[in-house]
BALOBA-1460 file (C-alpha; in Angstrom, 3 decimals):
// residues 99
<rec num="1" residu="m" x="4.333" y="148.103" z="292.226"/>
<rec num="2" residu="k" x="2.068" y="146.230" z="294.649"/>
<rec num="3" residu="k" x="0.347" y="144.540" z="291.738"/>
<rec num="4" residu="q" x="3.697" y="143.313" z="290.409"/>
<rec num="5" residu="i" x="4.668" y="141.872" z="293.779"/>
<rec num="6" residu="s" x="1.314" y="140.162" z="294.202"/>
<rec num="7" residu="q" x="1.519" y="138.772" z="290.666"/>
<rec num="8" residu="t" x="5.045" y="137.476" z="291.333"/>
<rec num="9" residu="l" x="3.897" y="135.832" z="294.562"/>
<rec num="10" residu="l" x="0.959" y="134.342" z="292.707"/>
<rec num="11" residu="g" x="3.383" y="132.962" z="290.132"/>
<rec num="12" residu="m" x="5.444" y="131.409" z="292.927"/>
<rec num="13" residu="a" x="2.332" y="129.831" z="294.412"/>
<rec num="14" residu="l" x="1.391" y="128.551" z="290.969"/>
<rec num="15" residu="g" x="4.893" y="127.073" z="290.655"/>
<rec num="16" residu="l" x="4.559" y="125.328" z="294.007"/>
<rec num="17" residu="l" x="1.183" y="123.974" z="292.951"/>
<rec num="18" residu="g" x="2.774" y="122.794" z="289.695"/>
<rec num="19" residu="n" x="5.469" y="120.946" z="291.631"/>
<rec num="20" residu="i" x="2.858" y="119.252" z="293.771"/>
<rec num="21" residu="i" x="0.767" y="118.260" z="290.778"/>
<rec num="22" residu="g" x="3.860" y="117.001" z="288.989"/>
<rec num="23" residu="f" x="4.886" y="114.952" z="292.062"/>
<rec num="24" residu="l" x="1.446" y="113.416" z="292.286"/>
<rec num="25" residu="i" x="1.383" y="112.576" z="288.576"/>
<rec num="26" residu="y" x="4.903" y="111.040" z="288.832"/>
<rec num="27" residu="g" x="3.924" y="109.096" z="291.954"/>
<rec num="28" residu="f" x="0.692" y="107.755" z="290.588"/>
<rec num="29" residu="v" x="2.272" y="106.728" z="287.273"/>
<rec num="30" residu="y" x="5.094" y="104.998" z="289.150"/>
<rec num="31" residu="s" x="2.619" y="103.306" z="291.436"/>
<rec num="32" residu="w" x="0.436" y="102.177" z="288.547"/>
<rec num="33" residu="m" x="3.374" y="100.870" z="286.472"/>
<rec num="34" residu="n" x="4.914" y="98.968" z="289.402"/>
<rec num="35" residu="n" x="1.595" y="97.810" z="290.879"/>
<rec num="36" residu="v" x="2.197" y="99.383" z="294.291"/>
<rec num="37" residu="a" x="0.252" y="101.841" z="296.426"/>
<rec num="38" residu="f" x="1.037" y="105.578" z="296.247"/>
<rec num="39" residu="s" x="1.817" y="105.534" z="299.968"/>
<rec num="40" residu="w" x="4.433" y="102.817" z="299.317"/>
<rec num="41" residu="f" x="5.993" y="105.006" z="296.597"/>
<rec num="42" residu="y" x="6.095" y="107.976" z="298.944"/>
<rec num="43" residu="q" x="7.524" y="106.105" z="301.950"/>
<rec num="44" residu="n" x="9.909" y="103.708" z="300.267"/>
<rec num="45" residu="v" x="11.021" y="105.496" z="297.136"/>
<rec num="46" residu="f" x="10.786" y="109.240" z="297.794"/>
<rec num="47" residu="i" x="11.558" y="109.246" z="301.538"/>
<rec num="48" residu="g" x="13.474" y="105.996" z="301.757"/>
<rec num="49" residu="m" x="15.830" y="106.350" z="298.794"/>
<rec num="50" residu="e" x="17.651" y="109.640" z="298.630"/>
<rec num="51" residu="s" x="19.207" y="108.741" z="295.297"/>
<rec num="52" residu="f" x="15.809" y="108.862" z="293.554"/>
<rec num="53" residu="r" x="14.737" y="112.257" z="294.934"/>
<rec num="54" residu="s" x="16.505" y="114.243" z="292.267"/>
<rec num="55" residu="q" x="14.884" y="112.150" z="289.504"/>
<rec num="56" residu="i" x="11.448" y="112.522" z="291.067"/>
<rec num="57" residu="l" x="11.879" y="116.286" z="291.476"/>
<rec num="58" residu="t" x="13.043" y="116.544" z="287.891"/>
<rec num="59" residu="g" x="9.968" y="114.695" z="286.679"/>
<rec num="60" residu="s" x="7.649" y="116.872" z="288.723"/>
<rec num="61" residu="l" x="9.398" y="119.997" z="287.466"/>
<rec num="62" residu="l" x="8.219" y="119.266" z="283.929"/>
<rec num="63" residu="v" x="4.732" y="120.510" z="284.827"/>
<rec num="64" residu="n" x="6.204" y="123.890" z="285.754"/>
<rec num="65" residu="v" x="8.147" y="124.064" z="282.483"/>
<rec num="66" residu="v" x="4.915" y="123.588" z="280.543"/>
<rec num="67" residu="l" x="3.099" y="126.163" z="282.700"/>
<rec num="68" residu="f" x="5.991" y="128.618" z="282.263"/>
<rec num="69" residu="y" x="5.813" y="128.174" z="278.488"/>
<rec num="70" residu="f" x="2.110" y="128.930" z="278.381"/>
<rec num="71" residu="l" x="2.498" y="131.944" z="280.676"/>
<rec num="72" residu="m" x="5.203" y="133.360" z="278.420"/>
<rec num="73" residu="k" x="3.111" y="132.748" z="275.302"/>
<rec num="74" residu="s" x="0.183" y="134.644" z="276.838"/>
<rec num="75" residu="n" x="2.399" y="137.607" z="277.863"/>
<rec num="76" residu="k" x="2.087" y="137.081" z="281.594"/>
<rec num="77" residu="e" x="5.643" y="138.195" z="282.388"/>
<rec num="78" residu="t" x="5.099" y="138.957" z="286.066"/>
<rec num="79" residu="l" x="3.523" y="135.569" z="286.730"/>
<rec num="80" residu="s" x="6.357" y="134.000" z="284.751"/>
<rec num="81" residu="k" x="8.936" y="135.655" z="287.036"/>
<rec num="82" residu="g" x="7.353" y="134.054" z="290.072"/>
<rec num="83" residu="m" x="7.230" y="130.737" z="288.268"/>
<rec num="84" residu="m" x="10.915" y="131.086" z="287.397"/>
<rec num="85" residu="v" x="11.795" y="131.629" z="291.057"/>
<rec num="86" residu="t" x="10.051" y="128.352" z="291.932"/>
<rec num="87" residu="i" x="11.787" y="126.564" z="289.058"/>
<rec num="88" residu="l" x="15.192" y="127.830" z="290.164"/>
<rec num="89" residu="l" x="14.602" y="126.794" z="293.768"/>
<rec num="90" residu="t" x="13.529" y="123.340" z="292.588"/>
<rec num="91" residu="v" x="16.688" y="123.078" z="290.476"/>
<rec num="92" residu="i" x="18.743" y="123.912" z="293.555"/>
<rec num="93" residu="a" x="16.977" y="121.119" z="295.446"/>
<rec num="94" residu="i" x="17.615" y="118.746" z="292.553"/>
<rec num="95" residu="i" x="21.338" y="119.572" z="292.590"/>
<rec num="96" residu="y" x="21.447" y="119.161" z="296.374"/>
<rec num="97" residu="y" x="19.904" y="115.673" z="296.222"/>
<rec num="98" residu="f" x="21.928" y="114.667" z="293.141"/>
<rec num="99" residu="t" x="25.217" y="114.950" z="294.954"/>
């Protein structure tokens, strides 16, 4: 039982790391394509424009979807459960910022 809980928490941490990596990838690609600094993207687009937050979170969520797929293919169900919790919480945040 303790192993399942620790594996689920590890999956949640992996999901959070996936969101961060996805955000960084999205931010650096946006910065590169628009010829601006990443700090400008963070301050003016992510923080400054609430209407773009849901799109940015959706883009960063794609990393977690790929990780979730590979975890399911390798029969890591407990890690996948933790990843699914993170995905669902991110979807709630996306819906919150979308409205």
